[in-house]
N, C-alpha and C positions, 0 to 999 in steps of 0.2 A: 900499557899506553905510555908513550913518552911525554915529556914536558910540552913539546909543540902541540901534540894532539889535545892534551889536557887544556891548555890555554886557548887553543882554537875553539874548542867546545864551550869554554867559559865565555869567550867573546860572542859566539853565536847565540848563546842564551841571553846575553846582555842585549844583543841586537833584536831579539825576538819581541821585546816589548814595544819598541818604537825605533825609527831610524835614529842614528847617532852620527855625530861628526867624528872625523878621524881622531881628533884630540880627546874626545870623550872616551872612545874605546881605548886609546893609548893610556890615558889616566886611570881608567878602571883596571886595566891589566897591571899597571904599575902598582896600584894599591894591593894587588894580590901577591905582591912580593916576587915578581918574576924578573928574569934577566932581560936586559934591554935587547940582546940579540934575538931572543925568542919572540919578544914583543914585536920587533921589527919584521920578522918572518911572518908572524900572524897577520900583521897589518897589510903586508904585501899580498898575502893570499886573499884576504878579505877584499882588498882593492881589485885584484884580478877577477874575483867572482862577483864584483859589483855589490857586495854587501856594505861596503863603506865607500861613499862617494859624496864629497862635500857639496858639490853642485846640486845633486839630487836632494841632499839634506836641506839646503837653503830653500829650494822650491817647496819642499814639504813643510818646512817651518813657516814660511810665508802663508801658505794655504791654511795652515792651522790657525795662525794669528788672524787671518782675515775671516775665518769662519767661526771661531769659538771665543777667542780672547782678543778682541780688537785692541790694538796698540798703535802708537804712532810709528811712522817709518823710522824715525830716529831711535826709538826704543827697540824696534826689531833689529836694527843694525847693532845696537849695543848687546842685545841678547846673543846674536850670532857671533860677535867678537868674543863674548864670554865662553861660547861653545868651541872656540878655537878655529873658527872659519876665517880664512884669509879675507881681508877687507876688499881686495879686488874682486874676488868671487862674489861676495855679498853685494857689492855695488853694481856689478854687471847684471846680476839676476834681478835685483830690486828695480833697477831702472829699465828692465825689459818690460814693456807695457803689458805683456801677456800675464804677468804675475801681480802687478799692482792694479787692483781693481778700482781703487779710489785713491785720491790724494788725501793728505791729512785732514783737510777741511771737511771733506765728505765723510771720512771715518768719524771725526768728532761729532758732526751733526747726527750721524746715525746713532751714536752712543747717547747723545742728549735726548733724542726722541724716545729712546727706550726708558729713560729716567724721568720723563716729564711728570708722570703720575705721582712720583715721590715728592716733587717740589710744588705741587699745586697748593695754592692757598698761602704760600710764603711770600714775603716781601721781595721786591726786585733785587735788593741787596743780598738777601739770603739765598735767592736762586743763583745769583752769580757766584756767591761764595761756595755753595754746595756743588754746583755743577763744575765750577772752575777747579776746585780741589780734586774732584773725581777725575777730570780730564788730565790734570797735572800728574796724578799718580800713574797715568797710563802713558806719560812721556810727551804730551802735547805742549808746544810752546805757548806763551801767554797771548801772542797775537792771534794764533789759531783758535785758542780757547774763547777769547772775547768775540771774535768774528763769528764763530759757530753759534755761540749762545745768542748773540744779537740776531742772527739770521733765523734761528729756530723760534725765538720768542716773538719776533716781529711777524713771523709766518702764522703763528696760531695760538699762542698762549696768552 
């Protein structure tokens, strides 16, 4: 088995766990101490076979963040940038209404509603502090945090 086949199989095993961006695959193969010419050939073959596709990766990442680990849109963009996805690709897909189920305000309110039991019985200041820091850790801006807490608290707490 030649170097190309060896590293192609390594890349396939890496992709078997979850979809990856092209940069993630390239970085992984580079850590395996491989020549850049072989890495490039592996990436080209993976692209041809649709195993590596940054657009599909962005769609998958957004779906995962919407379903399991709700984060702000700003935070999702930052994560995608860290994964090496071109900003134009991320912006285009994020702004495609088919993939953004809710805006940041709706996302924040959904998270607050899940946390209401934990803050029952606390003072209004403590509620704002706890929920505010919780949302801030998920990348929401302060305006969205305040508005979402106000709307949820006025609605029923």
